[in-house]
C-alpha positions in Angstrom: 17.9 -4.4 -12.7 16.5 -6.0 -15.8 17.2 -9.6 -14.9 13.8 -11.1 -15.4 11.7 -11.5 -18.5 9.0 -9.3 -17.1 11.4 -6.5 -16.3 13.0 -6.8 -19.8 9.6 -6.5 -21.4 8.7 -3.6 -19.2 12.0 -1.9 -20.0 11.5 -2.4 -23.8 7.9 -1.1 -23.7 9.0 1.9 -21.6 11.8 2.8 -24.0 9.4 2.4 -26.9 7.0 4.8 -25.3 9.8 7.3 -24.6 11.0 7.1 -28.2 7.4 7.6 -29.4 7.0 10.6 -27.2 10.3 12.1 -28.3 9.5 11.6 -31.9 5.8 12.5 -32.0 5.1 14.4 -28.8 4.6 18.1 -28.3 7.0 20.1 -26.1 5.5 18.7 -22.8 5.7 15.1 -23.9 9.3 15.5 -25.2 10.5 17.2 -22.1 8.9 14.6 -19.8 10.2 11.7 -21.9 13.7 13.0 -21.9 13.6 13.7 -18.2 12.3 10.2 -17.5 15.0 8.7 -19.6 17.7 10.6 -17.7 16.2 9.7 -14.3 16.0 6.0 -15.2 19.6 5.8 -16.5 21.0 7.9 -13.6 19.1 5.8 -11.0 20.3 2.6 -12.7 23.9 3.8 -12.5 23.6 4.8 -8.9 21.9 1.5 -7.8 24.7 -0.6 -9.4 27.6 1.5 -8.0 26.6 2.3 -4.4 25.6 0.6 -1.2 21.8 0.2 -1.0 21.4 2.7 1.8 23.4 5.5 0.0 21.7 4.6 -3.3 18.2 5.0 -1.9 18.9 8.6 -0.9 20.5 9.5 -4.2 17.7 7.9 -6.2 15.2 9.7 -3.9 16.7 13.1 -4.9 16.7 12.1 -8.6 13.1 11.2 -8.2 12.4 14.6 -6.5 13.9 16.3 -9.5 11.7 14.4 -11.9 8.7 15.1 -9.6 9.5 18.8 -9.6 9.6 18.8 -13.4 6.4 16.9 -13.8 4.6 19.1 -11.3 5.8 22.2 -13.2 4.6 20.7 -16.5 1.2 20.0 -14.8 1.0 23.5 -13.4 1.9 25.2 -16.6 -0.2 23.1 -19.0 -3.9 22.4 -19.4 -3.6 18.6 -19.8 -4.2 16.1 -17.0 -1.6 13.4 -17.7 1.4 15.4 -16.2 -0.5 15.7 -12.9 -1.2 11.9 -12.9 2.5 11.3 -13.7 3.5 13.6 -10.9 1.2 11.8 -8.5 2.7 8.5 -9.3 6.2 10.0 -9.0 5.4 11.5 -5.6 4.4 8.0 -4.3 7.6 6.6 -5.8 9.8 9.2 -4.1 8.0 8.6 -0.8 8.7 4.9 -1.2 12.4 5.6 -1.5 12.3 7.8 1.5 10.3 5.4 3.6 12.7 2.5 2.7 15.7 4.6 3.5 14.2 5.7 6.9 13.0 2.2 7.9 15.2 -0.6 6.7 12.7 -3.1 7.9 10.7 -2.5 4.8 11.3 -5.6 2.7 13.0 -5.7 -0.6 10.0 -7.2 -2.4 7.7 -4.5 -1.0 10.1 -1.8 -2.1 10.6 -3.3 -5.5 6.9 -3.8 -6.1 6.0 -0.3 -5.0 8.7 1.4 -7.1 7.7 -0.8 -10.1 4.0 0.2 -9.8 4.9 3.9 -9.5 7.3 3.8 -12.4 4.7 2.0 -14.6 2.1 4.6 -13.6 4.4 7.5 -14.7 5.1 5.8 -18.0 1.5 4.9 -18.6 0.5 8.5 -17.8 2.9 9.7 -20.6 1.4 7.1 -22.9 -2.1 8.3 -22.2 -0.9 11.8 -23.0 0.4 10.6 -26.3 -2.8 8.7 -27.1 -4.8 11.9 -26.3 -2.5 14.0 -28.5 -2.8 11.6 -31.4 -6.6 11.5 -31.1 -6.7 15.3 -31.0 -4.5 15.4 -34.2 -6.8 12.9 -35.9 -9.9 15.0 -35.0 -8.2 18.1 -36.5 -7.3 16.2 -39.7 -10.8 14.9 -40.1 -12.2 18.4 -39.6 -9.9 19.8 -42.3 -10.8 17.1 -44.8 -14.5 17.7 -44.4 -14.2 21.5 -44.9 
């Protein structure tokens, strides 16, 4: 799962973003980061303990759960990043389903698509954190000028 240098770097950066969101985020970011962490670890456990075909369906349902949570956060809030994260998550879930339904889809195509979707979800969370920090900075500057 994290056998290459690139995947190790991506994993480290993702974990750093999750930690940042858990420590500095508002409720939406903390909920999303915690759910993403749970989904990643659950998927990793499933992929190492099952046959590929069975694992694809289980991971598909894990991803659907994360998709539902991100969609709910997007529907409830006024910020755009949860909707972007949910869109990437939807593509990722569809990738699992497509691969499970058509085993002719190559392993590299599956791995690449899931990596891109996962990166999109994490980067959407990071963009939410950047937006949040910029908003906090504007508020602090407004208070210091008053």
